[in-house]
C-alpha positions as CSV (number, residue, x, y, z in Angstrom):
1,M,146.6,-33.9,-10.0
2,Q,144.0,-34.1,-7.6
3,M,141.0,-31.6,-8.0
4,P,139.8,-30.2,-5.0
5,R,136.7,-31.4,-3.4
6,S,133.2,-29.5,-3.8
7,S,131.8,-28.1,-0.6
8,V,128.5,-28.9,-2.2
9,Q,126.8,-31.8,-2.0
10,A,123.4,-32.3,-3.2
11,G,121.2,-33.5,-0.6
12,D,122.8,-31.8,2.4
13,Y,121.8,-28.4,3.7
14,D,122.3,-25.4,2.0
15,R,124.1,-23.9,4.8
16,S,124.2,-20.1,3.4
17,F,120.0,-20.4,4.3
18,G,118.8,-19.3,7.8
19,Q,120.7,-21.0,10.6
20,D,122.9,-23.3,9.2
21,G,120.4,-24.5,6.4
22,Y,116.8,-24.1,7.6
23,A,115.0,-22.1,9.1
24,E,112.0,-21.6,12.0
25,T,108.6,-20.0,11.4
26,P,109.4,-17.1,14.5
27,P,106.6,-16.6,17.3
28,F,103.5,-14.6,16.5
29,F,102.0,-14.2,20.1
30,G,104.9,-15.7,22.4
31,A,108.2,-17.7,22.0
32,W,106.8,-20.7,23.7
33,L,103.7,-20.9,22.0
34,P,103.3,-23.5,19.0
35,R,102.9,-22.3,15.5
36,N,102.2,-24.5,12.9
37,F,103.3,-24.7,9.3
38,A,100.4,-24.4,6.7
39,G,101.4,-23.0,3.3
40,L,104.6,-21.9,1.3
41,T,105.1,-20.1,-1.9
42,L,107.4,-17.9,-3.3
43,Q,107.3,-13.8,-3.8
44,D,109.5,-13.0,-6.5
45,D,112.6,-14.1,-4.7
46,N,111.0,-14.0,-1.2
47,I,109.5,-16.8,0.6
48,L,105.9,-16.5,2.4
49,I,105.0,-19.2,4.9
50,S,101.5,-19.3,6.7
51,A,101.2,-21.0,9.9
52,L,98.8,-21.6,12.5
53,A,99.7,-19.5,15.1
54,L,98.1,-20.5,18.8
55,D,98.0,-17.7,21.3
56,E,98.4,-17.6,25.2
57,R,94.5,-19.0,26.0
58,G,94.8,-21.5,22.7
59,G,92.8,-19.4,20.3
60,R,93.8,-20.2,16.5
61,H,94.6,-17.7,13.9
62,C,96.2,-17.2,10.8
63,G,99.6,-16.5,10.5
64,I,102.1,-15.1,7.6
65,I,105.6,-14.5,7.5
66,R,107.8,-13.4,4.9
67,L,111.7,-14.6,4.5
68,A,114.2,-12.9,2.3
69,P,116.4,-15.1,-0.3
70,N,118.6,-16.2,2.2
71,G,116.3,-17.2,4.8
72,S,116.3,-14.3,7.5
73,Q,112.9,-13.0,8.4
74,D,111.7,-9.8,6.3
75,M,110.6,-7.3,9.4
76,S,109.1,-4.6,6.9
77,F,106.6,-7.1,6.3
78,G,103.4,-6.7,7.8
79,I,103.2,-5.3,11.5
80,D,107.1,-6.0,13.0
81,G,107.1,-8.5,10.1
82,V,103.9,-10.6,10.8
83,V,100.7,-10.9,9.8
84,A,97.9,-12.3,12.5
85,G,94.6,-12.7,12.5
86,R,91.2,-14.4,12.0
87,F,88.1,-14.7,9.2
88,N,85.6,-13.5,12.1
89,A,87.1,-12.1,15.3
90,N,85.5,-14.6,17.6
91,E,86.2,-17.5,16.0
92,H,89.0,-20.1,15.7
93,A,91.3,-19.6,12.5
94,Q,92.9,-22.3,10.2
95,P,94.8,-21.5,7.1
96,E,95.1,-23.9,4.6
97,A,97.2,-22.7,1.6
98,L,98.6,-19.4,0.3
99,I,99.9,-18.1,-2.9
100,A,101.0,-14.7,-3.8
101,L,100.2,-13.3,-7.8
102,A,102.6,-12.0,-10.4
103,D,103.0,-8.0,-9.0
104,G,100.2,-8.7,-6.9
105,P,98.4,-9.3,-3.9
106,I,98.6,-12.1,-1.4
107,I,95.7,-15.0,-1.0
108,L,95.7,-17.0,2.1
109,L,93.0,-20.0,1.7
110,G,91.6,-21.0,5.1
111,L,88.6,-21.8,7.1
112,T,86.8,-20.5,10.1
113,A,84.9,-22.4,13.2
114,D,83.3,-21.0,16.3
115,P,85.0,-22.9,19.2
116,A,81.2,-23.7,20.9
117,R,80.9,-25.7,17.3
118,P,83.8,-26.5,15.7
119,F,82.2,-27.1,11.8
120,P,84.8,-25.7,9.9
121,Q,83.4,-23.3,6.9
122,P,85.7,-21.7,3.8
123,H,86.8,-18.3,3.9
124,Y,89.6,-16.3,2.2
125,L,91.5,-13.2,2.3
126,I,93.7,-10.9,0.2
127,L,96.4,-9.1,1.1
128,E,98.7,-6.0,-0.4
129,P,101.8,-7.8,-1.4
130,N,103.8,-6.0,1.8
131,G,101.2,-7.7,4.1
132,Q,100.0,-4.0,5.1
133,G,96.7,-2.4,4.9
134,P,93.2,-3.8,4.8
135,T,92.6,-7.5,4.4
136,P,89.1,-8.1,3.1
137,S,87.4,-11.6,3.9
138,F,85.3,-13.9,1.4
139,K,83.4,-16.8,2.6
140,L,83.5,-19.4,-0.3
141,E,80.0,-21.5,-0.5
142,A,80.2,-24.8,1.4
143,P,77.3,-27.5,0.8
144,D,74.6,-27.3,3.3
145,G,75.4,-28.6,6.5
146,A,78.5,-30.0,5.9
147,A,82.4,-29.0,6.9
148,A,85.5,-28.4,5.7
149,V,88.6,-31.0,6.1
150,I,91.3,-29.2,7.8
151,G,94.0,-29.7,5.7
152,S,92.4,-30.6,2.4
153,G,92.9,-26.9,0.6
154,R,94.7,-26.3,-2.4
155,L,94.8,-22.7,-4.3
156,T,96.4,-22.0,-7.3
157,A,96.2,-19.0,-9.5
158,L,97.0,-17.5,-13.0
159,G,96.3,-14.5,-14.9
160,P,93.0,-12.9,-13.3
161,H,91.7,-15.9,-11.9
162,F,92.4,-18.0,-9.2
163,M,91.2,-21.7,-8.1
164,A,90.5,-23.2,-4.8
165,A,89.9,-27.1,-3.4
166,L,88.1,-28.1,-0.8
167,T,87.1,-31.2,0.7
168,F,84.3,-31.9,3.2
169,Y,82.6,-34.1,5.6
170,G,78.9,-34.0,6.4
171,I,76.5,-34.9,9.4
172,P,77.4,-38.9,10.8
173,G,74.5,-41.1,9.0
174,Q,73.9,-38.5,5.9
175,P,76.1,-38.9,2.9
176,T,79.7,-37.3,2.6
177,P,79.3,-34.7,0.1
178,N,81.4,-34.3,-2.9
179,P,84.7,-32.3,-2.9
180,R,84.5,-28.5,-4.5
181,V,86.5,-26.9,-6.7
182,Y,86.1,-22.9,-6.7
183,R,87.0,-20.3,-9.3
184,L,86.8,-16.6,-8.6
185,N,88.8,-13.8,-9.9
186,L,90.3,-11.1,-7.5
187,A,86.9,-9.3,-7.5
188,G,85.2,-12.6,-6.3
189,D,83.2,-12.7,-9.2
190,P,82.3,-16.5,-10.0
191,S,84.1,-17.7,-13.2
192,F,82.7,-21.1,-14.0
193,P,79.2,-20.5,-16.2
194,D,77.0,-21.4,-13.7
195,G,78.4,-20.0,-10.4
196,S,81.8,-20.2,-8.5
197,F,82.3,-23.8,-7.6
198,I,81.5,-27.0,-9.4
199,E,81.1,-30.3,-7.3
200,I,83.7,-33.5,-8.1
201,G,81.5,-36.5,-8.0
202,L,84.0,-38.7,-10.4
203,T,83.0,-42.3,-9.5
204,P,80.3,-43.5,-6.5
205,G,82.1,-43.3,-3.2
206,E,84.0,-40.6,-0.7
207,L,86.5,-38.5,-2.8
208,E,89.3,-36.8,-1.2
209,I,91.4,-33.7,-3.5
210,T,94.8,-34.2,-3.4
211,G,96.3,-31.9,-5.9
212,L,95.0,-28.7,-8.2
213,I,97.1,-27.5,-11.5
214,Q,95.8,-24.6,-13.4
215,L,96.5,-24.0,-16.9
216,D,95.2,-21.4,-19.6
217,T,92.1,-23.8,-20.6
218,V,92.2,-26.4,-18.3
219,F,93.0,-27.4,-15.2
220,Y,93.7,-30.9,-13.7
221,L,92.9,-32.7,-10.3
222,S,94.2,-35.4,-8.3
223,G,92.4,-37.3,-5.4
224,I,91.7,-40.6,-3.5
225,R,88.1,-42.2,-3.6
226,L,87.5,-44.4,-0.5
227,Q,86.4,-47.3,-0.5
228,T,84.9,-49.8,2.2
229,G,85.8,-53.1,1.9
230,L,88.2,-52.5,-1.3
231,P,91.1,-51.2,-1.5
232,D,91.5,-47.4,-2.2
233,E,92.1,-45.9,-5.6
234,S,93.2,-42.3,-6.8
235,F,92.3,-40.7,-10.3
236,I,93.6,-37.4,-12.0
237,A,90.9,-35.8,-13.9
238,R,91.2,-32.7,-16.6
239,Y,88.4,-30.2,-16.9
240,T,88.2,-27.2,-19.3
241,V,87.4,-24.0,-17.6
242,D,83.9,-24.3,-18.0
243,G,84.0,-26.8,-15.6
244,K,83.4,-29.6,-17.6
245,L,85.4,-32.8,-17.9
246,D,87.8,-32.8,-20.9
247,P,87.1,-35.9,-23.0
248,M,90.6,-35.7,-24.9
249,F,92.0,-36.8,-21.4
250,G,92.5,-40.3,-20.3
251,N,89.0,-42.2,-20.0
252,N,86.6,-39.3,-21.4
253,G,88.3,-36.7,-18.9
254,S,89.8,-38.7,-15.9
255,I,92.3,-42.1,-15.3
256,I,92.1,-44.5,-12.3
257,V,95.8,-44.7,-10.6
258,K,95.6,-47.7,-9.0
259,V,98.9,-50.3,-7.9
260,E,97.9,-53.7,-8.6
261,N,95.1,-54.6,-5.6
262,R,97.0,-52.3,-3.3
263,S,95.1,-49.4,-1.6
264,T,97.1,-46.4,-3.9
265,H,97.1,-42.8,-1.9
266,V,98.1,-40.2,-4.6
267,K,99.2,-37.3,-2.2
268,A,100.7,-34.8,-4.8
269,L,99.9,-33.5,-8.5
270,I,103.0,-31.6,-10.4
271,Q,103.7,-31.4,-14.4
272,R,106.4,-31.3,-16.1
273,P,106.9,-28.2,-18.6
274,D,106.2,-30.8,-21.4
275,G,102.9,-31.5,-20.0
276,H,103.9,-34.7,-18.3
277,L,101.6,-35.5,-15.1
278,I,103.5,-36.9,-11.9
279,V,101.8,-38.2,-8.9
280,V,103.4,-39.4,-5.5
281,G,101.6,-41.0,-2.8
282,S,102.1,-44.6,-1.6
283,A,100.7,-47.9,-2.6
284,Q,99.9,-50.4,0.5
285,D,98.7,-53.6,1.2
286,D,98.2,-55.0,4.6
287,S,101.2,-54.8,6.0
288,V,103.6,-52.9,4.1
289,S,103.2,-49.8,2.6
290,Q,105.7,-47.9,-0.3
291,A,106.3,-45.0,-1.5
292,M,104.8,-44.4,-4.7
293,V,105.9,-42.4,-7.9
294,W,103.8,-43.0,-11.4
295,Q,104.6,-40.7,-14.5
296,F,101.5,-40.1,-17.0
297,T,101.8,-38.3,-20.7
298,A,99.7,-35.3,-21.0
299,L,96.6,-36.9,-22.1
300,G,96.7,-39.9,-19.4
301,A,98.6,-42.7,-20.8
302,P,101.6,-44.2,-18.6
303,D,104.9,-43.0,-19.9
304,Q,107.0,-45.8,-21.1
305,N,109.9,-43.6,-21.0
306,F,109.6,-43.3,-17.0
307,N,110.3,-46.5,-15.6
308,N,109.1,-48.4,-18.4
309,G,105.5,-47.3,-17.8
310,D,105.2,-48.7,-14.3
311,P,104.6,-47.4,-10.9
312,L,107.9,-47.1,-9.1
313,L,107.7,-48.0,-5.6
314,D,110.3,-47.6,-3.3
315,S,110.9,-48.9,0.1
316,A,112.8,-46.3,1.3
317,A,110.1,-44.7,2.3
318,R,106.3,-45.4,3.2
319,A,104.9,-42.4,1.4
320,W,106.2,-39.3,-0.5
321,H,103.6,-36.6,0.3
322,S,105.1,-33.9,-1.8
323,A,108.2,-33.3,-4.8
324,S,108.8,-30.9,-7.3
325,L,111.0,-30.6,-10.2
326,D,114.6,-28.9,-10.4
327,P,115.9,-26.8,-13.2
328,A,117.4,-30.1,-14.8
329,G,114.0,-31.9,-15.0
330,R,115.0,-34.1,-11.9
331,L,112.5,-35.2,-9.5
332,I,113.0,-34.3,-5.6
333,T,110.1,-36.7,-3.3
334,F,109.8,-35.6,0.4
335,G,107.9,-37.9,2.4
336,T,107.9,-40.2,5.5
337,G,109.8,-43.7,6.3
338,A,112.1,-44.1,9.4
339,R,111.9,-40.4,9.6
340,L,111.3,-37.5,7.1
341,E,113.1,-38.8,3.9
342,H,114.0,-37.1,0.4
343,K,115.0,-38.6,-2.4
344,R,116.1,-37.5,-6.0
345,Y,115.0,-39.4,-9.3
346,L,116.3,-38.7,-13.0
347,M,114.0,-38.5,-15.8
348,D,114.1,-42.1,-16.6
349,G,113.2,-42.8,-12.8
350,S,116.1,-44.3,-11.7
351,T,117.4,-43.2,-8.5
352,D,120.1,-40.3,-8.9
353,P,123.4,-41.6,-7.6
354,D,124.7,-38.2,-7.1
355,Y,121.9,-37.2,-4.5
356,L,122.9,-37.9,-1.4
357,P,120.3,-36.8,1.6
358,S,122.5,-36.5,4.6
359,A,120.7,-33.6,6.0
360,Q,118.3,-35.3,8.7
361,L,115.2,-34.0,8.9
362,I,112.6,-34.7,11.8
363,G,109.3,-33.7,12.4
364,I,105.3,-35.0,11.6
365,P,103.9,-36.5,8.5
366,D,101.4,-33.0,8.2
367,A,101.7,-30.5,6.0
368,M,104.9,-31.3,4.4
369,L,105.7,-29.2,1.1
370,T,108.6,-28.6,-1.6
371,L,109.3,-25.8,-3.5
372,N,112.2,-25.5,-6.0
373,R,114.2,-22.3,-5.5
374,G,116.9,-23.1,-8.6
375,A,120.3,-24.0,-6.5
376,N,118.2,-25.5,-3.8
377,T,115.0,-27.2,-2.9
378,L,112.9,-26.0,0.3
379,F,111.2,-28.7,2.1
380,A,108.7,-27.7,4.6
381,Y,107.2,-29.7,7.7
382,N,106.4,-29.1,11.3
383,A,109.1,-30.2,13.6
384,T,108.6,-31.5,17.5
385,A,109.6,-29.0,19.6
386,S,109.1,-29.0,24.1
387,I,106.7,-26.6,23.0
388,G,104.8,-28.4,20.5
389,L,105.2,-27.9,17.1
390,I,107.3,-25.4,15.3
391,G,106.9,-24.7,11.3
392,T,110.3,-25.4,9.5
393,V,112.0,-24.9,6.6
394,A,114.9,-26.6,5.1
395,A,117.0,-25.9,2.2
396,I,118.4,-28.6,0.2
397,Q,121.3,-28.6,-2.0
398,N,120.4,-29.9,-5.6
């Protein structure tokens, strides 16, 4: 007797979500104006999305919407379903990341800049869970004469504290400022012993922060060290909550992530429930870039149970930009190749033969994020359209 074929195919669209499997960011100021995806997070079963919303004069605003679990826009959120505004009324605004606290407010990390002097400065604001009411804005202290790198913001929250990480650039000809990690409570009070932030200066060279994980007693960072005349390398570091490197991790608190003699760029950091760490990104020589996955133990040693402890290189994509874990612990990666690519790996690092990425995702390699919801995984990216970029969220079957 032949069994009926299931209509659920891992890797294909979940067509019960949005419009046949995907949802576009709705207009903030007009249907023919771009709205670029910037951030993605869950609020209970709902989905919060932040976007760069352009007005008819080219002004830049932070926008937030909320989607119901089925991908439809929640019109009870904010005003007529949207929140849009700026940190300072006459300055451009740029959203970086957002997060919703359990049974609490929404925090949006972003940048603000004078149009006559586009030198972005970091701010954050706190919104009520329904996106309504006053939205106080707070400034984060930047290095003197420095500006924040657009797209570098990372944001997490746990208990009464939230953490943000930002990469900075300085005046041409001057040394590049170190990245900063901030830790505050919801009242804006500093939560590091010596203030609201620490500077990350692990090794000489220009550093970029690419990942931030906050736990009760420690936090993890991933990043890239850019080197002139030498291949770039990446790192993972673990700090205690007082802002000191944890000597129990790796080599006195950090490990170098480098694939042979290739430029190695870690683009995202995630952690398994058992503490194992996974980085995804790329390894590139003079002519070829391959997507990379590498798994480490909770203490920073290569995990011998995942691809025999070696970095997993994949020619099907040039780089993985983000990743998430499904309920079975399988790793789902999202990145760039001939188009936007996605793939699933089993617990030992082997390719999952049951995951067939038939969903065709077309967009640009900018602000690509993944978020697992159990039955499906959300892929957020910026799709190209005649009006410019439109932030898009696709739901892919697990």
